[in-house]
C-alpha positions as CSV (number, residue, x, y, z in Angstrom):
1,X,222.9,45.8,209.4
2,X,221.3,45.2,212.8
3,X,221.4,41.7,214.2
4,X,218.2,39.8,215.0
5,X,216.0,42.0,212.9
6,X,214.4,39.1,210.9
7,X,211.6,37.0,212.4
8,X,212.3,33.4,213.4
9,X,210.9,31.1,210.7
10,X,210.1,27.6,211.9
11,X,207.9,24.6,210.9
12,X,204.3,24.5,212.2
13,X,201.3,22.3,211.3
14,X,198.1,23.7,209.9
15,X,194.8,21.9,210.3
16,X,192.1,22.7,207.7
17,X,188.4,22.7,208.6
18,X,187.9,19.2,207.2
19,X,190.7,17.8,209.4
20,X,193.5,17.5,206.8
21,X,196.8,18.8,208.0
22,X,200.0,20.0,206.3
23,X,203.3,21.4,207.4
24,X,204.6,24.8,206.4
25,X,207.1,27.4,207.6
26,X,205.8,30.4,209.5
27,X,206.6,33.1,212.0
28,X,203.4,32.3,213.9
29,X,203.7,30.4,217.3
30,X,206.6,28.1,218.1
31,X,208.3,25.2,216.4
32,X,205.8,22.3,216.0
33,X,202.6,24.3,217.1
34,X,199.3,23.4,215.5
35,X,197.2,26.2,213.9
36,X,193.5,25.2,213.5
37,X,191.7,27.2,210.9
38,X,188.1,28.3,211.4
39,X,187.7,29.4,207.8
40,X,189.6,28.1,204.7
41,X,189.1,27.5,201.0
42,X,187.0,24.4,201.8
43,X,184.5,26.3,204.0
44,X,184.4,30.0,203.0
45,X,181.5,31.0,200.8
46,X,183.7,32.9,198.3
47,X,185.3,29.5,197.3
48,X,182.2,27.3,197.8
49,X,179.8,29.3,195.5
50,X,178.6,31.8,198.0
51,X,179.4,34.7,195.7
52,X,176.4,33.9,193.6
53,X,174.2,34.2,196.6
54,X,174.9,38.0,196.8
55,X,173.2,38.3,193.4
56,X,170.3,36.1,194.5
57,X,169.6,38.4,197.5
58,X,169.0,41.3,195.2
59,X,172.2,43.2,195.6
60,X,172.7,43.6,191.9
61,X,169.2,45.1,191.5
62,X,169.9,47.4,194.4
63,X,173.1,48.6,192.8
64,X,171.4,49.1,189.4
65,X,168.5,51.1,190.9
66,X,171.0,53.3,192.8
67,X,173.6,53.9,190.1
68,X,171.7,52.9,186.9
69,X,170.9,56.5,186.1
70,X,174.6,57.2,185.3
71,X,174.2,55.6,181.9
72,X,177.0,53.0,182.3
73,X,174.9,50.3,180.6
74,X,175.8,49.7,177.0
75,X,176.1,51.3,173.6
76,X,172.3,51.6,173.2
77,X,172.1,54.1,176.1
78,X,173.6,56.9,173.8
């Protein structure tokens, strides 16, 4: 087995968008570096209810009008 093929894991600190911090091991950066997140589970729409907004904008209606003729609805389409 080759020597030095595995990355160097070390401790870094991660700062969430709300300012909270935690320590974890990573190959990113150097020992003790601070990674500031632009997007995380506290700010991204997929975790904050933004998924419902896609339906509100008419995407479901657009999909149904485009693919509704394939008869994938329900048992009453037979």
